[in-house]
N, CA, C, O and the ligand as a Tripos MOL2 file, in Angstrom:
@<TRIPOS>MOLECULE
protein
  261   259    66     0     0
PROTEIN
NO_CHARGES

@<TRIPOS>ATOM
      1 N           0.8370   -1.1900   -0.0470 N.3       1 MET1
      2 CA          0.0020    0.0050    0.0720 C.3       1 MET1
      3 C           0.8420    1.3250    0.0010 C.2       1 MET1
      4 O           0.6470    2.1770   -0.8650 O.2       1 MET1
      5 N           1.8540    1.4330    1.0460 N.am      2 ALA2
      6 CA          2.6390    2.6620    1.1120 C.3       2 ALA2
      7 C           3.8280    2.4020    1.9210 C.2       2 ALA2
      8 O           3.8900    1.5560    2.8130 O.2       2 ALA2
      9 N           4.8400    3.2450    1.5220 N.am      3 TRP3
     10 CA          6.0150    3.2080    2.4260 C.3       3 TRP3
     11 C           5.9860    4.1370    3.6150 C.2       3 TRP3
     12 O           5.3850    5.2090    3.5470 O.2       3 TRP3
     13 N           6.5600    3.7860    4.5990 N.am      4 HIS4
     14 CA          6.5470    4.6010    5.8330 C.3       4 HIS4
     15 C           7.9400    4.7460    6.4370 C.2       4 HIS4
     16 O           8.6730    3.7680    6.5810 O.2       4 HIS4
     17 N           8.2740    5.9210    6.7720 N.am      5 GLU5
     18 CA          9.5890    6.0460    7.5420 C.3       5 GLU5
     19 C           9.5830    5.3840    8.8600 C.2       5 GLU5
     20 O           8.5690    5.5140    9.5460 O.2       5 GLU5
     21 N          10.5670    4.6970    9.3060 N.am      6 LEU6
     22 CA         10.6970    4.2290   10.6970 C.3       6 LEU6
     23 C          11.3350    5.3240   11.3680 C.2       6 LEU6
     24 O          12.5620    5.3700   11.4650 O.2       6 LEU6
     25 N          10.5040    6.3010   11.8850 N.am      7 ASN7
     26 CA         11.0900    7.4690   12.6980 C.3       7 ASN7
     27 C          11.2710    7.0820   14.1130 C.2       7 ASN7
     28 O          10.2940    6.8050   14.8090 O.2       7 ASN7
     29 N          12.5910    7.0500   14.6090 N.am      8 LYS8
     30 CA         12.9560    6.5530   15.9610 C.3       8 LYS8
     31 C          13.8100    7.6750   16.5070 C.2       8 LYS8
     32 O          14.5350    8.3920   15.8170 O.2       8 LYS8
     33 N          13.6510    7.7530   17.8210 N.am      9 ASN9
     34 CA         14.6410    8.5730   18.6720 C.3       9 ASN9
     35 C          15.9680    7.8210   18.8090 C.2       9 ASN9
     36 O          15.9690    6.5940   18.9040 O.2       9 ASN9
     37 N          17.0400    8.5030   18.8210 N.am     10 TRP10
     38 CA         18.3250    7.8760   18.8610 C.3      10 TRP10
     39 C          18.5140    6.9000   20.0310 C.2      10 TRP10
     40 O          19.2750    5.9370   19.9430 O.2      10 TRP10
     41 N          17.7360    7.2050   21.2190 N.am     11 HIS11
     42 CA         17.7500    6.3270   22.2800 C.3      11 HIS11
     43 C          16.7820    5.2350   22.2620 C.2      11 HIS11
     44 O          16.7820    4.4490   23.2100 O.2      11 HIS11
     45 N          15.9460    5.0860   21.2890 N.am     12 ASP12
     46 CA         15.0060    4.1250   21.1220 C.3      12 ASP12
     47 C          15.7300    2.8570   20.5940 C.2      12 ASP12
     48 O          16.1600    2.8320   19.4410 O.2      12 ASP12
     49 N          15.8630    1.8130   21.4330 N.am     13 THR13
     50 CA         16.5050    0.6470   20.9820 C.3      13 THR13
     51 C          15.6420   -0.3480   20.6340 C.2      13 THR13
     52 O          16.1460   -1.4390   20.3690 O.2      13 THR13
     53 N          14.3030   -0.2100   20.5650 N.am     14 THR14
     54 CA         13.4300   -1.3300   20.0800 C.3      14 THR14
     55 C          13.7000   -1.5750   18.6670 C.2      14 THR14
     56 O          14.0380   -0.6500   17.9280 O.2      14 THR14
     57 N          13.5630   -2.8260   18.2350 N.am     15 VAL15
     58 CA         13.7180   -3.2060   16.9070 C.3      15 VAL15
     59 C          12.2470   -3.6430   16.2790 C.2      15 VAL15
     60 O          11.3140   -4.0810   16.9520 O.2      15 VAL15
     61 N          12.2400   -3.4480   14.9610 N.am     16 ASP16
     62 CA         10.9480   -3.9370   14.2490 C.3      16 ASP16
     63 C          11.2350   -4.9200   13.2560 C.2      16 ASP16
     64 O          12.2430   -4.8390   12.5540 O.2      16 ASP16
     65 N          10.3230   -5.9340   13.1480 N.am     17 TYR17
     66 CA         10.5470   -6.9240   12.3370 C.3      17 TYR17
     67 C           9.3660   -7.0060   11.3700 C.2      17 TYR17
     68 O           8.2400   -6.6150   11.6790 O.2      17 TYR17
     69 N           9.7140   -7.5940   10.0490 N.am     18 CYS18
     70 CA          8.7080   -7.8260    9.1010 C.3      18 CYS18
     71 C           7.7410   -8.8510    9.6310 C.2      18 CYS18
     72 O           8.0970   -9.8890   10.1890 O.2      18 CYS18
     73 N           6.3650   -8.4520    9.3950 N.am     19 ASP19
     74 CA          5.3430   -9.2900    9.9000 C.3      19 ASP19
     75 C           5.1750  -10.6130    9.0270 C.2      19 ASP19
     76 O           4.4510  -11.5480    9.3670 O.2      19 ASP19
     77 N           5.9520  -10.5750    7.8310 N.am     20 VAL20
     78 CA          5.8070  -11.6550    6.9640 C.3      20 VAL20
     79 C           6.9290  -12.6070    7.0110 C.2      20 VAL20
     80 O           6.7480  -13.8030    7.2370 O.2      20 VAL20
     81 N           8.1330  -12.0680    6.7930 N.am     21 CYS21
     82 CA          9.3770  -12.9470    6.7690 C.3      21 CYS21
     83 C          10.2610  -12.8100    7.9570 C.2      21 CYS21
     84 O          11.1980  -13.5840    8.1480 O.2      21 CYS21
     85 N           9.9720  -11.8420    8.7430 N.am     22 GLY22
     86 CA         10.6530  -11.6910   10.1080 C.3      22 GLY22
     87 C          12.0020  -11.0020    9.9860 C.2      22 GLY22
     88 O          12.7620  -10.9510   10.9530 O.2      22 GLY22
     89 N          12.3240  -10.4390    8.7360 N.am     23 ASN23
     90 CA         13.5140   -9.6640    8.6560 C.3      23 ASN23
     91 C          13.4470   -8.3110    9.4590 C.2      23 ASN23
     92 O          12.3700   -7.7600    9.6900 O.2      23 ASN23
     93 N          14.6070   -7.8310    9.8500 N.am     24 LEU24
     94 CA         14.7240   -6.6940   10.6320 C.3      24 LEU24
     95 C          14.3240   -5.5250    9.6340 C.2      24 LEU24
     96 O          14.7490   -5.4860    8.4790 O.2      24 LEU24
     97 N          13.4750   -4.5820   10.1740 N.am     25 LEU25
     98 CA         13.1540   -3.4440    9.2680 C.3      25 LEU25
     99 C          14.0470   -2.2680    9.6900 C.2      25 LEU25
    100 O          14.1800   -1.8670   10.8470 O.2      25 LEU25
    101 N          14.6540   -1.7600    8.5700 N.am     26 ILE26
    102 CA         15.6670   -0.6970    8.7670 C.3      26 ILE26
    103 C          15.0480    0.5120    7.9410 C.2      26 ILE26
    104 O          14.6130    0.3980    6.7950 O.2      26 ILE26
    105 N          15.0710    1.7170    8.7000 N.am     27 ALA27
    106 CA         14.7480    2.9710    8.0460 C.3      27 ALA27
    107 C          13.3280    3.1370    7.5610 C.2      27 ALA27
    108 O          12.6840    4.1540    7.8160 O.2      27 ALA27
    109 N          12.8430    2.1230    6.8550 N.am     28 ARG28
    110 CA         11.4270    2.3790    6.4070 C.3      28 ARG28
    111 C          10.7760    0.8820    6.2750 C.2      28 ARG28
    112 O          11.4520   -0.1430    6.1860 O.2      28 ARG28
    113 N           9.5460    0.9290    6.2780 N.am     29 TYR29
    114 CA          8.6830   -0.2260    6.0370 C.3      29 TYR29
    115 C           7.6160   -0.0740    5.1380 C.2      29 TYR29
    116 O           7.1140    1.0380    4.9730 O.2      29 TYR29
    117 N           7.1460   -1.2340    4.4370 N.am     30 TRP30
    118 CA          6.0030   -1.1820    3.6670 C.3      30 TRP30
    119 C           4.8260   -1.6870    4.4670 C.2      30 TRP30
    120 O           4.8880   -2.7260    5.1240 O.2      30 TRP30
    121 N           3.7350   -0.9140    4.3920 N.am     31 SER31
    122 CA          2.5180   -1.3730    5.1890 C.3      31 SER31
    123 C           1.5010   -1.7520    4.0840 C.2      31 SER31
    124 O           1.4980   -1.3140    2.9340 O.2      31 SER31
    125 N           0.6640   -2.6130    4.6120 N.am     32 PHE32
    126 CA         -0.5950   -2.9660    3.8550 C.3      32 PHE32
    127 C          -1.6280   -3.3900    4.8020 C.2      32 PHE32
    128 O          -1.4170   -3.6180    5.9940 O.2      32 PHE32
    129 N          -2.8140   -3.4890    4.1750 N.am     33 ILE33
    130 CA         -4.0860   -3.9260    5.0680 C.3      33 ILE33
    131 C          -4.3740   -5.5150    4.6610 C.2      33 ILE33
    132 O          -4.5030   -5.9140    3.5040 O.2      33 ILE33
    133 N          -4.4360   -6.2090    5.6770 N.am     34 GLU34
    134 CA         -4.8250   -7.6640    5.3240 C.3      34 GLU34
    135 C          -6.1320   -7.6770    4.5280 C.2      34 GLU34
    136 O          -7.0820   -7.0410    4.9850 O.2      34 GLU34
    137 N          -6.2610   -8.3400    3.3920 N.am     35 PRO35
    138 CA         -7.5260   -8.3770    2.6400 C.3      35 PRO35
    139 C          -8.7290   -8.9310    3.4270 C.2      35 PRO35
    140 O          -9.8470   -8.4690    3.2010 O.2      35 PRO35
    141 N          -8.5540   -9.8560    4.2990 N.am     36 ASP36
    142 CA         -9.7000  -10.4320    5.0530 C.3      36 ASP36
    143 C          -9.7840   -9.8460    6.4600 C.2      36 ASP36
    144 O         -10.8220   -9.3660    6.9140 O.2      36 ASP36
    145 N          -8.5720   -9.9160    7.1540 N.am     37 GLY37
    146 CA         -8.6140   -9.5930    8.5780 C.3      37 GLY37
    147 C          -8.7700   -8.0730    8.7530 C.2      37 GLY37
    148 O          -9.3440   -7.6310    9.7480 O.2      37 GLY37
    149 N          -8.2660   -7.2620    7.7960 N.am     38 GLY38
    150 CA         -8.4020   -5.7310    8.0380 C.3      38 GLY38
    151 C          -7.4170   -5.1650    8.8110 C.2      38 GLY38
    152 O          -7.3890   -3.9560    9.0400 O.2      38 GLY38
    153 N          -6.4220   -6.1240    9.3260 N.am     39 GLU39
    154 CA         -5.3040   -5.5770   10.1460 C.3      39 GLU39
    155 C          -4.2790   -4.9140    9.2590 C.2      39 GLU39
    156 O          -4.1090   -5.2590    8.0890 O.2      39 GLU39
    157 N          -3.5840   -3.9270    9.8690 N.am     40 THR40
    158 CA         -2.4530   -3.3330    9.2310 C.3      40 THR40
    159 C          -1.1410   -4.1770    9.4620 C.2      40 THR40
    160 O          -0.7540   -4.4500   10.5990 O.2      40 THR40
    161 N          -0.5320   -4.5410    8.4140 N.am     41 ARG41
    162 CA          0.7730   -5.3120    8.6850 C.3      41 ARG41
    163 C           1.8180   -4.5800    8.1270 C.2      41 ARG41
    164 O           1.6170   -3.7970    7.1990 O.2      41 ARG41
    165 N           3.1460   -4.8100    8.7180 N.am     42 ARG42
    166 CA          4.3630   -4.0290    8.3710 C.3      42 ARG42
    167 C           5.3260   -5.0190    7.7780 C.2      42 ARG42
    168 O           5.5740   -6.0390    8.4220 O.2      42 ARG42
    169 N           5.8710   -4.8200    6.6490 N.am     43 CYS43
    170 CA          6.7800   -5.7560    6.1640 C.3      43 CYS43
    171 C           7.9020   -5.0710    5.3230 C.2      43 CYS43
    172 O           7.9200   -3.8440    5.2260 O.2      43 CYS43
    173 N           8.7810   -5.8090    4.7490 N.am     44 CYS44
    174 CA          9.9890   -5.1310    3.9140 C.3      44 CYS44
    175 C           9.6020   -4.4210    2.7430 C.2      44 CYS44
    176 O           9.9640   -3.2600    2.5530 O.2      44 CYS44
    177 N           8.8360   -5.0980    1.8920 N.am     45 ASP45
    178 CA          8.4920   -4.4150    0.6630 C.3      45 ASP45
    179 C           7.2400   -5.1730    0.1260 C.2      45 ASP45
    180 O           6.6080   -5.9940    0.7900 O.2      45 ASP45
    181 N           6.9570   -4.8050   -1.1450 N.am     46 GLU46
    182 CA          5.7820   -5.3300   -1.8810 C.3      46 GLU46
    183 C           5.8440   -6.8140   -1.9660 C.2      46 GLU46
    184 O           4.8280   -7.4970   -1.8440 O.2      46 GLU46
    185 N           7.1040   -7.3560   -2.1900 N.am     47 THR47
    186 CA          7.3080   -8.8040   -2.3500 C.3      47 THR47
    187 C           6.7870   -9.5400   -1.1230 C.2      47 THR47
    188 O           6.2080  -10.6170   -1.2610 O.2      47 THR47
    189 N           6.9830   -8.9740    0.1070 N.am     48 CYS48
    190 CA          6.4720   -9.6280    1.2910 C.3      48 CYS48
    191 C           5.0290   -9.5690    1.3710 C.2      48 CYS48
    192 O           4.4310  -10.4960    1.9170 O.2      48 CYS48
    193 N           4.3070   -8.4280    0.8100 N.am     49 GLU49
    194 CA          3.0300   -8.4940    0.7480 C.3      49 GLU49
    195 C           2.3760   -9.5080   -0.0690 C.2      49 GLU49
    196 O           1.3530  -10.0870    0.2960 O.2      49 GLU49
    197 N           3.0040   -9.7340   -1.2420 N.am     50 ARG50
    198 CA          2.4410  -10.8180   -2.1340 C.3      50 ARG50
    199 C           2.7850  -12.2070   -1.4760 C.2      50 ARG50
    200 O           2.0350  -13.1720   -1.6230 O.2      50 ARG50
    201 N           3.9470  -12.2680   -0.7480 N.am     51 LEU51
    202 CA          4.3070  -13.5730   -0.0690 C.3      51 LEU51
    203 C           3.1750  -13.7720    1.0030 C.2      51 LEU51
    204 O           2.7270  -14.8960    1.2290 O.2      51 LEU51
    205 N           2.7440  -12.6970    1.6310 N.am     52 PHE52
    206 CA          1.7420  -12.8110    2.7470 C.3      52 PHE52
    207 C           0.4150  -13.4260    2.1510 C.2      52 PHE52
    208 O          -0.1890  -14.2870    2.7920 O.2      52 PHE52
    209 N          -0.0350  -12.9870    0.9330 N.am     53 GLY53
    210 CA         -1.0870  -13.4390    0.2330 C.3      53 GLY53
    211 C          -1.0190  -14.8340   -0.0330 C.2      53 GLY53
    212 O          -1.9860  -15.5790    0.1210 O.2      53 GLY53
    213 N           0.2000  -15.2390   -0.4630 N.am     54 ARG54
    214 CA          0.4110  -16.7420   -0.9240 C.3      54 ARG54
    215 C           0.3830  -17.6840    0.3400 C.2      54 ARG54
    216 O          -0.1800  -18.7780    0.3570 O.2      54 ARG54
    217 N           1.0140  -17.1600    1.3190 N.am     55 LEU55
    218 CA          0.8560  -18.0100    2.4870 C.3      55 LEU55
    219 C          -0.4730  -18.2050    3.1050 C.2      55 LEU55
    220 O          -0.8450  -19.2710    3.5970 O.2      55 LEU55
    221 N          -1.2140  -17.0450    3.0500 N.am     56 ARG56
    222 CA         -2.5130  -17.1340    3.5040 C.3      56 ARG56
    223 C          -3.3480  -18.1550    2.8270 C.2      56 ARG56
    224 O          -4.0400  -18.9780    3.4260 O.2      56 ARG56
    225 N          -3.2220  -18.0320    1.3520 N.am     57 ARG57
    226 CA         -3.9740  -19.0540    0.6110 C.3      57 ARG57
    227 C          -3.5280  -20.4660    0.9040 C.2      57 ARG57
    228 O          -4.3680  -21.3650    0.8750 O.2      57 ARG57
    229 N          -2.2070  -20.7380    1.1970 N.am     58 LEU58
    230 CA         -1.8240  -22.0490    1.5400 C.3      58 LEU58
    231 C          -2.2540  -22.5100    2.7100 C.2      58 LEU58
    232 O          -2.4750  -23.7140    2.8430 O.2      58 LEU58
    233 N          -2.4520  -21.5550    3.8120 N.am     59 GLU59
    234 CA         -2.9940  -21.9790    5.0890 C.3      59 GLU59
    235 C          -4.4380  -22.3270    4.9060 C.2      59 GLU59
    236 O          -4.9190  -23.2460    5.5680 O.2      59 GLU59
    237 N          -5.1540  -21.6550    4.0550 N.am     60 GLU60
    238 CA         -6.5400  -21.9250    3.8970 C.3      60 GLU60
    239 C          -6.8050  -23.2370    3.2110 C.2      60 GLU60
    240 O          -7.7540  -23.9490    3.5410 O.2      60 GLU60
    241 N          -5.9070  -23.5720    2.1930 N.am     61 SER61
    242 CA         -6.1020  -24.8910    1.4910 C.3      61 SER61
    243 C          -5.5690  -25.9450    2.4970 C.2      61 SER61
    244 O          -6.0820  -27.0610    2.4200 O.2      61 SER61
    245 N          -4.7040  -25.7600    3.3340 N.am     62 ALA62
    246 CA         -4.2160  -26.7970    4.2970 C.3      62 ALA62
    247 C          -5.3280  -27.0620    5.2750 C.2      62 ALA62
    248 O          -5.5500  -28.2080    5.6650 O.2      62 ALA62
    249 N          -6.1000  -25.9280    5.7200 N.am     63 ALA63
    250 CA         -7.2830  -26.1580    6.6330 C.3      63 ALA63
    251 C          -8.3860  -26.8460    5.9890 C.2      63 ALA63
    252 O          -9.1340  -27.5470    6.6710 O.2      63 ALA63
    253 N          -8.5620  -26.7090    4.7000 N.am     64 GLU64
    254 CA         -9.6380  -27.5180    4.1930 C.3      64 GLU64
    255 C          -9.3860  -28.9890    3.9350 C.2      64 GLU64
    256 O         -10.3690  -29.7230    3.8340 O.2      64 GLU64
    257 N          -8.2220  -29.4700    3.8220 N.am     65 SER65
    258 CA         -7.8920  -30.8050    3.5750 C.3      65 SER65
    259 C          -7.7970  -31.6280    4.7750 C.2      65 SER65
    260 O          -7.5120  -32.8220    4.6830 O.2      65 SER65
    261 ZN          9.7710   -9.3310    4.8630 Zn       66 ZN66
@<TRIPOS>BOND
     1     1     2 1
     2     2     3 1
     3     3     4 2
     4     3     5 am
     5     5     6 1
     6     6     7 1
     7     7     8 2
     8     7     9 am
     9     9    10 1
    10    10    11 1
    11    11    12 2
    12    11    13 am
    13    13    14 1
    14    14    15 1
    15    15    16 2
    16    15    17 am
    17    17    18 1
    18    18    19 1
    19    19    20 2
    20    19    21 am
    21    21    22 1
    22    22    23 1
    23    23    24 2
    24    23    25 am
    25    25    26 1
    26    26    27 1
    27    27    28 2
    28    27    29 am
    29    29    30 1
    30    30    31 1
    31    31    32 2
    32    31    33 am
    33    33    34 1
    34    34    35 1
    35    35    36 2
    36    35    37 am
    37    37    38 1
    38    38    39 1
    39    39    40 2
    40    39    41 am
    41    41    42 1
    42    42    43 1
    43    43    44 2
    44    43    45 am
    45    45    46 1
    46    46    47 1
    47    47    48 2
    48    47    49 am
    49    49    50 1
    50    50    51 1
    51    51    52 2
    52    51    53 am
    53    53    54 1
    54    54    55 1
    55    55    56 2
    56    55    57 am
    57    57    58 1
    58    58    59 1
    59    59    60 2
    60    59    61 am
    61    61    62 1
    62    62    63 1
    63    63    64 2
    64    63    65 am
    65    65    66 1
    66    66    67 1
    67    67    68 2
    68    67    69 am
    69    69    70 1
    70    70    71 1
    71    71    72 2
    72    71    73 am
    73    73    74 1
    74    74    75 1
    75    75    76 2
    76    75    77 am
    77    77    78 1
    78    78    79 1
    79    79    80 2
    80    79    81 am
    81    81    82 1
    82    82    83 1
    83    83    84 2
    84    83    85 am
    85    85    86 1
    86    86    87 1
    87    87    88 2
    88    87    89 am
    89    89    90 1
    90    90    91 1
    91    91    92 2
    92    91    93 am
    93    93    94 1
    94    94    95 1
    95    95    96 2
    96    95    97 am
    97    97    98 1
    98    98    99 1
    99    99   100 2
   100    99   101 am
   101   101   102 1
   102   102   103 1
   103   103   104 2
   104   103   105 am
   105   105   106 1
   106   106   107 1
   107   107   108 2
   108   107   109 am
   109   109   110 1
   110   110   111 1
   111   111   112 2
   112   111   113 am
   113   113   114 1
   114   114   115 1
   115   115   116 2
   116   115   117 am
   117   117   118 1
   118   118   119 1
   119   119   120 2
   120   119   121 am
   121   121   122 1
   122   122   123 1
   123   123   124 2
   124   123   125 am
   125   125   126 1
   126   126   127 1
   127   127   128 2
   128   127   129 am
   129   129   130 1
   130   130   131 1
   131   131   132 2
   132   131   133 am
   133   133   134 1
   134   134   135 1
   135   135   136 2
   136   135   137 am
   137   137   138 1
   138   138   139 1
   139   139   140 2
   140   139   141 am
   141   141   142 1
   142   142   143 1
   143   143   144 2
   144   143   145 am
   145   145   146 1
   146   146   147 1
   147   147   148 2
   148   147   149 am
   149   149   150 1
   150   150   151 1
   151   151   152 2
   152   151   153 am
   153   153   154 1
   154   154   155 1
   155   155   156 2
   156   155   157 am
   157   157   158 1
   158   158   159 1
   159   159   160 2
   160   159   161 am
   161   161   162 1
   162   162   163 1
   163   163   164 2
   164   163   165 am
   165   165   166 1
   166   166   167 1
   167   167   168 2
   168   167   169 am
   169   169   170 1
   170   170   171 1
   171   171   172 2
   172   171   173 am
   173   173   174 1
   174   174   175 1
   175   175   176 2
   176   175   177 am
   177   177   178 1
   178   178   179 1
   179   179   180 2
   180   179   181 am
   181   181   182 1
   182   182   183 1
   183   183   184 2
   184   183   185 am
   185   185   186 1
   186   186   187 1
   187   187   188 2
   188   187   189 am
   189   189   190 1
   190   190   191 1
   191   191   192 2
   192   191   193 am
   193   193   194 1
   194   194   195 1
   195   195   196 2
   196   195   197 am
   197   197   198 1
   198   198   199 1
   199   199   200 2
   200   199   201 am
   201   201   202 1
   202   202   203 1
   203   203   204 2
   204   203   205 am
   205   205   206 1
   206   206   207 1
   207   207   208 2
   208   207   209 am
   209   209   210 1
   210   210   211 1
   211   211   212 2
   212   211   213 am
   213   213   214 1
   214   214   215 1
   215   215   216 2
   216   215   217 am
   217   217   218 1
   218   218   219 1
   219   219   220 2
   220   219   221 am
   221   221   222 1
   222   222   223 1
   223   223   224 2
   224   223   225 am
   225   225   226 1
   226   226   227 1
   227   227   228 2
   228   227   229 am
   229   229   230 1
   230   230   231 1
   231   231   232 2
   232   231   233 am
   233   233   234 1
   234   234   235 1
   235   235   236 2
   236   235   237 am
   237   237   238 1
   238   238   239 1
   239   239   240 2
   240   239   241 am
   241   241   242 1
   242   242   243 1
   243   243   244 2
   244   243   245 am
   245   245   246 1
   246   246   247 1
   247   247   248 2
   248   247   249 am
   249   249   250 1
   250   250   251 1
   251   251   252 2
   252   251   253 am
   253   253   254 1
   254   254   255 1
   255   255   256 2
   256   255   257 am
   257   257   258 1
   258   258   259 1
   259   259   260 2
@<TRIPOS>SUBSTRUCTURE
     1 MET1         2 RESIDUE 1 A MET
     2 ALA2         6 RESIDUE 1 A ALA
     3 TRP3        10 RESIDUE 1 A TRP
     4 HIS4        14 RESIDUE 1 A HIS
     5 GLU5        18 RESIDUE 1 A GLU
     6 LEU6        22 RESIDUE 1 A LEU
     7 ASN7        26 RESIDUE 1 A ASN
     8 LYS8        30 RESIDUE 1 A LYS
     9 ASN9        34 RESIDUE 1 A ASN
    10 TRP10       38 RESIDUE 1 A TRP
    11 HIS11       42 RESIDUE 1 A HIS
    12 ASP12       46 RESIDUE 1 A ASP
    13 THR13       50 RESIDUE 1 A THR
    14 THR14       54 RESIDUE 1 A THR
    15 VAL15       58 RESIDUE 1 A VAL
    16 ASP16       62 RESIDUE 1 A ASP
    17 TYR17       66 RESIDUE 1 A TYR
    18 CYS18       70 RESIDUE 1 A CYS
    19 ASP19       74 RESIDUE 1 A ASP
    20 VAL20       78 RESIDUE 1 A VAL
    21 CYS21       82 RESIDUE 1 A CYS
    22 GLY22       86 RESIDUE 1 A GLY
    23 ASN23       90 RESIDUE 1 A ASN
    24 LEU24       94 RESIDUE 1 A LEU
    25 LEU25       98 RESIDUE 1 A LEU
    26 ILE26      102 RESIDUE 1 A ILE
    27 ALA27      106 RESIDUE 1 A ALA
    28 ARG28      110 RESIDUE 1 A ARG
    29 TYR29      114 RESIDUE 1 A TYR
    30 TRP30      118 RESIDUE 1 A TRP
    31 SER31      122 RESIDUE 1 A SER
    32 PHE32      126 RESIDUE 1 A PHE
    33 ILE33      130 RESIDUE 1 A ILE
    34 GLU34      134 RESIDUE 1 A GLU
    35 PRO35      138 RESIDUE 1 A PRO
    36 ASP36      142 RESIDUE 1 A ASP
    37 GLY37      146 RESIDUE 1 A GLY
    38 GLY38      150 RESIDUE 1 A GLY
    39 GLU39      154 RESIDUE 1 A GLU
    40 THR40      158 RESIDUE 1 A THR
    41 ARG41      162 RESIDUE 1 A ARG
    42 ARG42      166 RESIDUE 1 A ARG
    43 CYS43      170 RESIDUE 1 A CYS
    44 CYS44      174 RESIDUE 1 A CYS
    45 ASP45      178 RESIDUE 1 A ASP
    46 GLU46      182 RESIDUE 1 A GLU
    47 THR47      186 RESIDUE 1 A THR
    48 CYS48      190 RESIDUE 1 A CYS
    49 GLU49      194 RESIDUE 1 A GLU
    50 ARG50      198 RESIDUE 1 A ARG
    51 LEU51      202 RESIDUE 1 A LEU
    52 PHE52      206 RESIDUE 1 A PHE
    53 GLY53      210 RESIDUE 1 A GLY
    54 ARG54      214 RESIDUE 1 A ARG
    55 LEU55      218 RESIDUE 1 A LEU
    56 ARG56      222 RESIDUE 1 A ARG
    57 ARG57      226 RESIDUE 1 A ARG
    58 LEU58      230 RESIDUE 1 A LEU
    59 GLU59      234 RESIDUE 1 A GLU
    60 GLU60      238 RESIDUE 1 A GLU
    61 SER61      242 RESIDUE 1 A SER
    62 ALA62      246 RESIDUE 1 A ALA
    63 ALA63      250 RESIDUE 1 A ALA
    64 GLU64      254 RESIDUE 1 A GLU
    65 SER65      258 RESIDUE 1 A SER
    66 ZN66       261 GROUP 0 **** ****
């Protein structure tokens, strides 16, 4: 959906991770809204958003069988 800057104070030592692949987010992150859940997710970039959709469909097909 959109890029966001990871604005942090110099003394802020918290780290942020991609909601999809778990990589460390540095300087900026890509945010998107879950198609069904409506939750906002933060990830590395657009490829992780697509990966999220693929994983979601895999989970759904696994749940059906
Ligand atoms: Zn990622």
